[in-house]
C-alpha positions as CSV (number, residue, x, y, z in Angstrom):
1,M,0.0,0.0,0.0
2,R,2.8,2.4,0.9
3,T,4.6,1.8,-2.4
4,A,1.3,2.3,-4.4
5,L,0.5,5.6,-2.6
6,L,4.1,6.9,-3.2
7,A,3.8,5.9,-6.8
8,L,0.5,7.8,-7.0
9,S,2.2,10.9,-5.5
10,H,4.1,11.2,-8.9
11,S,1.1,10.5,-11.1
12,K,-0.2,13.6,-12.9
13,Q,-3.4,11.7,-13.9
14,A,-4.1,10.7,-10.3
15,Q,-3.4,14.2,-9.2
16,G,-5.9,15.7,-11.6
17,L,-8.6,13.3,-10.4
18,I,-8.0,13.8,-6.7
19,V,-7.4,17.5,-6.6
20,A,-10.6,18.1,-8.6
21,V,-12.7,16.5,-5.8
22,P,-13.7,19.3,-3.3
23,L,-13.8,16.8,-0.5
24,S,-10.1,16.0,-1.1
25,R,-9.2,19.6,-0.3
26,R,-11.1,19.3,2.9
27,A,-9.4,16.1,3.9
28,A,-6.0,17.6,3.0
29,R,-6.6,20.4,5.5
30,R,-5.8,17.9,8.2
31,F,-2.2,18.0,7.1
32,V,-2.0,21.3,5.1
33,A,-2.6,24.7,6.7
34,G,-4.5,25.8,3.6
35,E,-3.8,27.2,0.1
36,T,-3.1,30.8,1.0
37,L,-0.5,32.8,3.0
38,A,-3.3,34.1,5.2
39,N,-4.2,30.4,6.1
40,A,-0.6,29.7,7.1
41,V,-0.3,32.8,9.2
42,E,-3.4,31.9,11.2
43,V,-2.1,28.4,11.8
44,I,1.3,29.6,12.9
45,R,-0.3,32.2,15.3
46,Q,-2.4,29.4,16.9
47,L,0.7,27.2,17.3
48,N,2.7,30.1,18.8
49,S,-0.1,30.7,21.3
50,Q,0.4,27.1,22.5
51,G,4.1,27.5,23.0
52,I,5.0,25.8,19.7
53,T,7.2,27.3,17.0
54,A,6.9,26.5,13.3
55,T,8.8,25.8,10.1
56,V,6.8,26.8,7.1
57,D,6.9,25.2,3.7
58,Y,5.4,26.7,0.5
59,L,4.4,23.5,-1.2
60,G,5.9,22.7,-4.6
61,E,8.7,20.6,-6.0
62,Y,10.3,19.4,-9.3
63,V,9.9,22.6,-11.2
64,S,11.7,22.7,-14.6
65,S,11.9,26.4,-15.5
66,E,13.7,29.4,-14.1
67,A,10.5,31.4,-14.0
68,E,8.7,28.8,-11.8
69,A,11.7,28.6,-9.5
70,R,11.9,32.4,-9.1
71,N,8.2,32.6,-8.4
72,N,8.5,30.0,-5.7
73,A,11.4,31.9,-4.1
74,D,9.3,35.1,-4.3
75,E,6.5,33.4,-2.4
76,Y,9.1,32.6,0.4
77,L,10.1,36.3,0.5
78,R,6.5,37.2,1.0
79,L,6.2,34.5,3.6
80,L,9.2,35.9,5.5
81,D,7.7,39.4,5.3
82,A,4.5,38.0,6.9
83,I,6.4,36.3,9.6
84,Q,8.2,39.5,10.5
85,A,5.0,41.7,10.2
86,N,3.0,39.4,12.4
87,G,5.7,38.8,15.0
88,L,5.5,35.0,14.4
89,K,8.0,32.5,15.9
90,A,8.7,30.6,12.7
91,G,11.3,29.8,10.1
92,V,10.9,28.3,6.6
93,S,11.7,25.0,4.9
94,V,12.6,24.9,1.2
95,K,12.9,22.0,-1.3
96,L,15.7,22.6,-3.7
97,T,13.8,21.0,-6.6
98,A,11.3,23.8,-6.2
99,M,14.1,26.3,-6.2
100,G,15.5,25.3,-9.6
101,M,17.8,22.4,-9.0
102,H,16.7,20.7,-12.2
103,V,17.6,23.9,-14.0
104,G,21.1,23.9,-12.6
105,D,22.8,23.8,-9.2
106,D,24.3,27.3,-9.6
107,F,21.0,28.8,-10.5
108,C,19.4,27.0,-7.6
109,F,22.0,28.2,-5.1
110,T,21.6,31.8,-6.3
111,N,17.8,31.6,-6.1
112,V,17.6,30.1,-2.6
113,R,20.3,32.5,-1.4
114,R,17.7,35.3,-1.8
115,I,15.6,33.5,0.8
116,V,18.5,32.9,3.1
117,E,19.6,36.5,3.0
118,K,16.0,37.7,3.8
119,A,15.7,35.3,6.7
120,E,19.1,36.4,8.1
121,Q,18.0,40.0,7.8
122,I,14.8,39.5,9.9
123,G,16.4,37.0,12.4
124,S,14.7,33.9,11.0
125,F,15.9,30.5,9.8
126,V,15.9,28.4,6.7
127,R,15.8,24.6,6.7
128,V,17.0,22.9,3.4
129,D,14.7,19.9,3.0
130,M,15.9,16.6,1.8
131,E,14.1,14.9,-1.0
132,D,14.7,11.6,-2.9
133,A,18.1,9.9,-2.8
134,A,18.9,10.9,-6.3
135,V,19.5,14.5,-5.2
136,T,21.0,13.9,-1.7
137,S,24.6,14.7,-2.6
138,R,23.6,17.8,-4.6
139,T,21.4,19.0,-1.8
140,L,24.2,18.7,0.7
141,A,26.6,20.4,-1.6
142,I,24.3,23.4,-2.0
143,Y,23.6,23.4,1.8
144,R,27.4,23.6,2.4
145,R,27.7,26.6,0.0
146,L,24.9,28.4,1.8
147,R,26.1,27.5,5.3
148,D,29.6,28.8,4.6
149,S,28.5,32.4,4.9
150,H,25.0,32.1,6.5
151,P,24.7,30.4,9.9
152,C,20.9,30.7,9.8
153,V,20.7,27.6,7.5
154,G,20.2,24.0,8.5
155,V,19.6,20.8,6.6
156,V,17.6,17.5,6.9
157,I,19.1,14.0,7.2
158,Q,17.0,10.9,6.5
159,A,17.5,7.9,8.7
160,Y,16.5,5.3,6.0
161,L,19.6,6.0,3.9
162,Y,22.6,3.9,4.4
163,R,24.9,6.9,3.9
164,S,23.4,9.1,6.7
165,Q,25.8,8.3,9.5
166,Q,28.7,9.2,7.2
167,D,26.9,12.4,6.2
168,V,26.3,13.4,9.8
169,A,29.9,12.7,10.8
170,A,31.1,14.9,7.9
171,L,28.8,17.8,8.9
172,I,29.9,17.5,12.5
173,D,33.6,17.7,11.5
174,E,32.8,20.7,9.3
175,G,30.9,22.5,12.0
176,M,27.8,22.5,9.9
177,A,25.6,20.0,11.8
178,D,22.4,22.0,12.2
179,V,20.4,18.9,11.5
180,R,16.8,17.8,11.4
181,L,16.7,14.0,11.7
182,C,13.7,12.2,10.2
183,K,13.1,8.7,9.0
184,G,12.4,9.6,5.3
185,A,9.2,9.6,3.2
186,Y,10.2,8.7,-0.3
187,D,10.2,5.2,-2.0
188,E,13.8,4.2,-2.2
189,P,15.4,0.9,-3.4
190,P,17.2,-1.4,-1.0
191,T,20.4,-0.5,-2.7
192,V,20.4,2.9,-1.0
193,A,18.0,2.6,1.9
194,F,17.1,0.2,4.7
195,P,14.2,-1.8,3.5
196,T,12.4,-2.5,6.8
197,K,11.0,-0.3,9.5
198,P,13.0,-1.9,12.4
199,E,16.2,-1.2,10.5
200,V,15.2,2.4,9.9
201,D,14.2,2.9,13.5
202,Q,17.6,1.5,14.7
203,N,19.5,3.9,12.4
204,M,17.4,6.8,13.6
205,L,18.4,6.0,17.2
206,A,22.0,5.7,16.1
207,L,21.9,9.1,14.4
208,C,20.3,10.6,17.6
209,R,23.2,9.2,19.6
210,Q,25.7,10.5,17.1
211,M,24.3,14.0,17.3
212,F,23.8,14.0,21.1
213,D,27.3,12.8,21.7
214,A,28.8,15.4,19.4
215,S,26.5,18.1,21.0
216,A,27.9,17.3,24.4
217,A,31.4,17.9,23.2
218,H,30.7,20.8,20.8
219,A,27.5,22.4,22.0
220,A,28.2,25.7,20.2
221,D,28.6,24.1,16.8
222,L,25.6,21.8,16.6
223,Q,21.9,21.9,16.7
224,L,19.6,18.9,16.7
225,A,16.0,18.5,15.8
226,V,14.4,15.1,16.4
227,A,11.6,14.8,13.8
228,S,9.4,11.9,14.7
229,H,5.9,11.0,15.8
230,D,7.2,7.6,17.1
231,D,7.0,7.1,20.9
232,Q,10.1,4.9,20.8
233,I,12.2,7.6,19.2
234,I,10.8,10.4,21.3
235,N,11.3,8.5,24.6
236,Y,14.7,7.4,23.6
237,A,15.8,11.0,22.8
238,K,14.4,12.2,26.1
239,A,16.2,9.5,28.1
240,Y,19.5,9.7,26.3
241,A,19.6,13.5,26.7
242,Y,18.8,13.2,30.4
243,H,21.4,10.6,31.2
244,H,24.1,12.5,29.3
245,G,23.4,15.8,30.9
246,I,22.1,17.5,27.7
247,G,19.6,20.2,28.6
248,R,16.2,20.5,27.1
249,D,17.1,23.8,25.7
250,R,19.8,22.2,23.5
251,F,17.6,20.3,21.1
252,E,14.0,20.2,19.9
253,F,11.3,17.9,18.8
254,Q,9.7,18.4,15.4
255,M,6.4,17.1,14.1
256,L,4.1,17.5,11.2
257,Y,1.0,19.7,11.2
258,G,-2.1,17.7,12.0
259,I,-0.3,14.7,13.5
260,R,-0.2,13.8,17.2
261,R,-1.2,17.2,18.4
262,D,-1.7,15.8,21.9
263,V,2.0,14.7,22.0
264,Q,3.1,18.1,20.8
265,L,1.3,19.8,23.7
266,A,2.5,17.3,26.2
267,L,6.1,17.8,25.2
268,V,5.7,21.6,25.6
269,K,4.3,21.1,29.1
270,E,7.3,19.0,30.0
271,G,9.6,21.9,29.0
272,Y,10.8,20.6,25.6
273,K,11.1,22.8,22.6
274,V,8.6,21.8,19.9
275,R,8.5,22.9,16.3
276,V,5.7,22.0,13.8
277,Y,6.2,21.7,10.1
278,V,3.4,23.8,8.5
279,P,2.9,23.3,4.7
280,F,0.6,25.5,2.6
281,G,-0.1,26.3,-1.0
282,T,-2.1,24.9,-3.9
283,A,0.5,22.3,-4.8
284,W,-0.4,20.1,-1.9
285,Y,-1.1,16.8,-3.7
286,G,2.4,15.2,-3.5
287,Y,2.9,16.1,0.1
288,F,-0.6,14.9,1.0
289,M,-0.1,11.5,-0.7
290,R,3.2,11.0,1.2
291,R,1.3,11.6,4.5
292,L,-1.3,9.0,3.5
293,A,1.5,6.5,2.7
294,E,3.1,6.9,6.1
295,R,0.3,5.5,8.3
296,P,-2.8,3.4,7.5
297,A,-4.8,5.6,9.9
298,N,-4.2,8.6,7.6
299,L,-5.6,6.8,4.7
300,V,-8.7,5.7,6.7
301,F,-9.2,9.4,7.6
302,F,-9.1,10.4,4.0
303,L,-11.5,7.7,2.8
304,R,-14.0,8.6,5.5
305,A,-13.8,12.3,4.5
306,L,-14.5,11.4,0.9
307,V,-17.7,9.5,1.9
308,G,-18.7,12.2,4.4
309,R,-18.3,10.2,7.6
């Protein structure tokens, strides 16, 4: 089922059918803040009122023209203006394939640098998202170029890739390990990614240890965000940090908008920093399908919404 849903996330025909159904939009609102900037601002304001910060993603990926990529970057500049104007506690997340990576890496770097410079100007933050394994090396290369002169930039590492422990080690050595650790949401072959959930989980725990151990030795150079809805991962991170004297102010938990809201609030009450990933925009289809693929309960919710139950 997961493989089928991930395949559908790339299908233009399926996208046309699903997006055309008004009830699909309503179901998508569980995971997507809405289609407009105003929708996103209202969601962020509500999260902030609960003690939760946000990282905001203007949805879109795999653009093939300079004009599309520049338009996407312009939307981020407007988003950052809105964050500043409304006094919101939020940064932004960007996908490099939406910034023109398929046009060229130099063009992509120049385009996304506009966003980074604006974020730096207003005291905000930019997270470079990680996409499918075919662009991992290029994504890390562009991240390094940005991070060289802009400390307000971080990156994402995916636990299901075999290479991730080596990537984290290199970033730690370079003093660039501002890392959001997640399991990964794309359909990857067993030649590059762990094929089973237990293996992915174990690597996620290993990556947490790797970052926590480095943080204890080089606290000023590293930042860790543990991005998971899994109780095993969350409880492990809490326990490991406690037993190794790593304060709750030195890392944060990240979750997706619309998922496990009760856990988000519980973590805040316990004194942990929590950040929620808030996507918005009209290009919500691919993101929404990946959320359905992650958990059967999400698919059940969608099907019930379609039949009005």
